[in-house]
N, C-alpha and C positions, 0 to 999 in steps of 0.2 A: 504494499499501499503507500502510496508516494504520500509524502507532509504537500502540507494545506498551505499555501502563501498566506501571511502576515497581510494584514489591513495594508503596511507600508510597503509590500513588497509588490504585491500580486504576485500574479501566475508570470510564468516565462514567457509564453504571447503576445501575455501584456505588455512584458520588459521590452520587447522587439519591435511592439508596435511605435513605445517609444525611443527608444532608440535613435532610428531615426530621423527625428524631429529633434532631439534632443541636440542629435550630430547636428543636423543646419542648424537651429541656433546660435551653437558654441561657436561652430564655425567662421557665423558672420563676423566677428572678433577674433578668432584667431591672429589676424595679420600684424595686431598692435602688439601681442606677443615675439611673432616672428622678427618684427623690425628692428626687439630688443637683442633677441637674441636670435641670429639666423641660421647658428649650429646647433640650436638646443631641438630634437623635436618631438619630445618627449608630449606636450598635449597635443601637437597631429598624431604623435602615433594612436593615444590614445582615443582621439576621435575614427582613426581608422581604422582599429580595433573595436569601437563602439558598431560603424556599420560591418563589420565583420560580424559579429554578434549580431544585429537584427538581419544577418543574410542565412545564419546559423553554421557559420565556416569559422567560430574563435567561440572560446567555453567561456562560463563566466567565470573564474578564478583568472583565466589573463588576463580579459580584460578588467576584470580589479587590477589583477599588480601593473597596467598601463594607467590606470586611474590614480591609484598613489603615483607612479613613475609626475606626469601634468602636476603636480600638488607638491611635488617634489621640485619643478621646477618656476613652479609660484612664489616659492620661500628662498629661491636665488634667485630672481630676477628683482632689479629695485623699479623700475616704473608701477606705477600705482596701475595704470589701464593693462598694463602687462600682464602684471601680477592677474588681477580681474579676468583677466581672457582664458588662460592659464588653467584659475577656477573656475573659470567655464566649461570647460575645457574633462576638467576631472572627473566636475559634478556630474557631466552629459553622458563619459565615457560606467561612472558607478551608478549607471541606470540596470547596466549587466546586472546585478547583483540586488536592486534595491529602487523601485519604480519610485519613491520619491523623493529623486535624489536627478528627479526631471526638474523639481524645486528649482535647481541649483543653476537652470540656466539664467534663474534673473542677474546672476555672472557677468551675462555679456551686454547685459541690457546698465548692468553699472560701466563693466568696460565700456564701453558708448562715450555714455557720461563721463566719463574722467578724461577720457580722451579729444571732448569735445566742451572745456571747460565753461568755454562762453555764450553756449547753445542749450537755454534751458532746458528743454523741446528731446535730444537727443535721446537719453533714461527711455520716457512716455513712447516715444517712436521705436525705438527696438522693441520693445517690451509691445508693442502692439504688435509689428509685425510678428510676434515669436506667437501673441494672439491666432493672426488670420494665417498664420502658415500652419495650424495647428489642424488636423481632418479631422472628421467625426467622432473617427475610430480615438484618433488620441485625446481627444474631449474628455468620451467616455471615457477612457482609461485613468485620465489624471481627476475628474469627479469623483472616483472612486475612492481614490485618496483620502484618511481621514483628514482635515482640515490642520494646515500646519498648529505649529505652537504659539502660543502669545509670542506676536510679533516685538521683535526688539531690531530698533536703529533701522536705516534707511531698505538695509539689504532684506530686513526681517519683514519692513511694512509693501516692499515690493512683489515678494514673493505671496503673503498674505492676500494681495491686490490682485496679483496676477491668478491663484486662487480661487480668488471673489467669480473673478473674470472667466475663467473655464465652466464655471459652477453655474455662468449666468447669473448673477446674484448682482454684480456689479458691474458697470464700465468705467474699462480702466481713461481716466483721468491725471493729464500733467497734474502729480502732486509733490513733485521731486526738483531740485536744483541742485547744480553742479555748482558749491562752493571756488568760486577759481581762485583764492587766496591763498586756500591750500588744499586745496585739488581732491574734498573729499567731497559727497555726494552730503545731504539731508533735507529734510521735508522747505517748507516752503517756508 
C-alpha cells in the first residue's frame, strides 16, 4: 500500500503539473543571477532538473539535491536580486518533493522588484504574470494546498496574496514597492 500524500505534498502527479509552471516562473528572473555569477549553473541546473522531473525523467531525490545546490548558490552571491532569483530556482525545484514549495516562486517576483528599484509595479507585474500563466490544472493543485502560515514580511504577504488570488478570493493589486535606497521590498 502506497503512502498517502500530505496536505503540503499533494500527489506526485500534482507535483509534476506544478513543476512546469514553477520552472517557468523561476526561469523568468534567472538571468539576474546569471549576470552576477555567469559560471555558476546551479540554479539553472535546478530548473532543468525540475523540468526533467515533470517529464518523468528524474527522480525526486535527484531534483531535491539540485534544489539544495541552487539555495547554496543564493548564499554565495551578493546582489539581492540575484539571491532572490536563485532562491526562486531552489524553491521551484523543491516542488518535486513538496507541492507547497510552488509558493516560493514568489521569490521571482521579489527578484524582479529588486532588479527594478524605481519601478513600483515590478513585483506585482511579475506576480500577475505568474497568475496568468497558471493553467486551470495548476490553479486546482494550488487551491488544494492549505493556506500559508500567517504572513510575515513582504515575501510572506506576497505568498499569501498569490494563494488568495489562485483560490479566487481576491485580485492581486499593487501593494508593494521597492525602496530604492536599500533595495529591499516593503509594503507601500
